Each structure stands twice: as C-alpha cells, then as structure tokens.
C-alpha positions as CSV (number, residue, x, y, z in Angstrom):
1,X,306.4,43.5,91.4
2,X,303.5,41.2,90.4
3,X,305.4,40.2,87.3
4,X,308.3,38.7,89.2
5,X,308.2,34.9,89.7
6,X,309.3,33.6,93.1
7,X,310.8,30.0,92.7
8,X,309.2,27.3,94.8
9,X,311.1,24.3,96.2
10,X,309.8,21.1,97.6
11,X,311.5,18.4,99.6
12,X,309.6,15.1,99.1
13,X,312.7,13.0,99.6
14,X,313.6,14.5,103.0
15,X,317.0,15.9,102.0
16,X,318.8,17.5,104.9
17,X,320.1,20.3,102.7
18,X,319.2,21.7,99.3
19,X,321.4,24.0,97.2
20,X,319.5,26.6,95.3
21,X,320.3,29.6,93.1
22,X,317.9,32.1,94.7
23,X,318.1,34.3,97.8
24,X,314.3,34.6,97.9
25,X,312.0,31.7,97.4
26,X,309.1,29.6,98.7
27,X,309.4,26.4,100.6
28,X,306.4,24.1,100.4
29,X,307.7,21.1,102.2
30,X,306.5,18.0,100.3
31,X,304.4,18.4,97.1
32,X,300.7,18.6,97.6
33,X,298.7,17.2,99.2
34,X,301.4,16.7,101.8
35,X,302.8,20.2,101.7
36,X,303.2,22.5,104.7
37,X,302.1,26.2,104.5
38,X,304.0,27.8,101.6
39,X,306.4,30.0,103.4
40,X,308.4,32.9,101.7
41,X,312.0,32.7,102.8
42,X,314.6,35.5,102.3
43,X,318.3,34.8,103.0
44,X,319.1,38.5,103.0
45,X,322.8,38.9,103.3
46,X,323.3,35.3,104.4
47,X,324.0,32.3,102.2
48,X,321.7,29.8,104.0
49,X,318.4,29.6,105.8
50,X,316.4,26.9,107.5
51,X,312.7,26.5,106.8
52,X,310.8,26.9,110.1
53,X,308.2,24.3,109.1
54,X,310.2,21.3,107.7
55,X,313.7,22.2,108.9
56,X,315.2,21.9,105.4
57,X,318.5,23.8,105.2
58,X,318.7,25.8,102.0
59,X,322.2,26.9,100.8
60,X,322.8,29.5,98.1
61,X,324.9,28.2,95.2
62,X,325.7,31.1,92.9
63,X,326.5,28.7,90.0
64,X,322.8,27.6,89.9
65,X,320.0,29.6,88.2
66,X,317.2,30.9,90.4
67,X,315.0,28.0,89.3
68,X,317.7,25.3,89.7
69,X,318.4,23.1,92.7
70,X,320.8,20.3,93.8
71,X,319.3,17.7,94.0
72,X,317.5,18.7,90.8
73,X,314.2,17.2,91.7
74,X,313.4,19.9,94.3
75,X,312.0,22.6,92.0
76,X,308.2,22.8,92.3
77,X,306.2,24.5,89.5
78,X,302.8,25.6,90.8
79,X,300.0,25.3,88.2
80,X,299.8,29.1,87.8
81,X,303.6,29.3,86.9
82,X,303.6,26.5,84.3
C-alpha cells in the first residue's frame, strides 16, 4: 500500500468545520512550523470525525475528490507528494 497517497489537510484559518472528499486522511493542524503531530484519521462508516489535536470537524462530502476541500485552501501538499 506504499503507493497510495493519503491526503493531508491543514486548518490555518481556524475553520470550525472542513468538508473533504476522503474517508481516510491526515490532519496536520496549521501548516509548518505551527503544525500539530500529523494524525491519521479514518471516518470508517461515519461521515464526520473530529481531530483530537485541533478539534477541527471534518465532514465527508461525496461530491469532492479525495484531494479537495471546502474551504479550498485546506489541502496541504507535503514536499514528498509534490
């Protein structure tokens, strides 16, 4: 599974909720150097999850691609994924 990319999302603006198109993803909090530990989150059968570090509520939106978010500025591309 090393060839699969896990989308990363950041919340620099402090949004209360972010809609995303992926069940499994990484939350990094704010962008480096102000990030929290990069935590893997899996919604499982649910359609929302709260990050245990920054309390951002992530909501699944099936109309978005796995690398899309609303607001759109929340996708984070780590240097290795660019």
